[in-house]
N, C-alpha and C positions, 0 to 999 in steps of 0.2 A: 654234416655230412652235407651239404650243396658242394661244400670244397670238393670232397670224397670224391662225388657225383660231379665233377666237373673234369676235376683232373683226369677218373677213371675212360671218359670218352677223349678226353681232348688223345693221352697216351698209348692208349692202345687199341680205341676204336680209329686211329686216322687214317686204316685203311679201307675202311666200311665208307656206302657212297652215303654218309651224316653228311651234311653240308654245315652251313654254318650255325649254329644252336645254343644258347642261350637259358638258363634254367634260371627260371622267372620265382620256382616258388615251393618250398618241401612241407607239405605239410603231416606230420607223423602223432596215427593213433598214440594215447600214453601211458596204451602197454606197451613202443614198442614194437608191433611188431607189423604194419604195415603203413607204407607211407604215399604219399601221391606226390608226386614229380610236376611241375608247372614248366609244357618249356615251351620258347615262341624259336619259329626259326626261323629264317630270310629264304628269299629265293620265290620262283613263281609257286604257284599252284602246284602243277604236278612234280612242282622242285621240291615242295615242302612235303605232299605225300611222301612220297618216297624214301626222303629223313627220315621222318619221322614213321612210316614199314619198318627199315632199315634198325632204326634205335629199337623197338617193341623188338624182333627177333634179338638185341642187343639184353635186352635185361634177363637174362637168367643169365647173361655172360658179367655182367654188370652188377649184377647179383653178387655173385662167388667172390669177385674180386671184393665189393667190398663190404661183404663178410670177414673179410683180411686183414680189415685198415680199421673197423669198428673195433669200439673196447669195451662190448656189450657182449651177454652171451650167444644172441640171434640176430642172426642181420635182420631187419622188420624185408618185409616180400613189397616187393616194388610197384609202384604204377605209374608209369608216364600218360598225362594229362595234356592233351596239347592248349596253351598257353591264347588261345587267340583274342581278347582284351587287352593285355598287355604288347603285344605284336604290337596292333596295327596305333598306340601311343608312340611306341620308337619310331616306327615310319612317316607318322602326324608332325615330329620331334625332328627329323632327320631332313623330311619337306621345306619347312620351317627354318631350317635351316643356308640349307641350301634356300632357297625365296631370298630370307639373308643374304645370302652374297653374290648372286646374281643382279641384285640391288644396290648393293657397294661396286660393284667389280659395274657393270652400267656408271652408275656414276663417278666414278675415277676416271670411264672412259671419255666420257664425255665433256 
């Protein structure tokens, strides 16, 4: 389901004001009626808020497209949630990589 939702967003919502988005988790209820999809967004706080709002507005469209792709009787009702915890971890890792790169560059220059 994760791959399908990512593909729908990438292929069908590229015109929308949705920035760089990563699906971090998908939790589906046992009866397959509901799915909670965690997302992480890159950018400033206003950019993230705008992207998330666009994603929420596009939820019915995403759900409709998903229904045609899944091999189950009914597609689950989708709820997107902002996964702040994983987003911060990604930013921490990127910052760590930048520091390592800068340290290597400064060693090479000296």
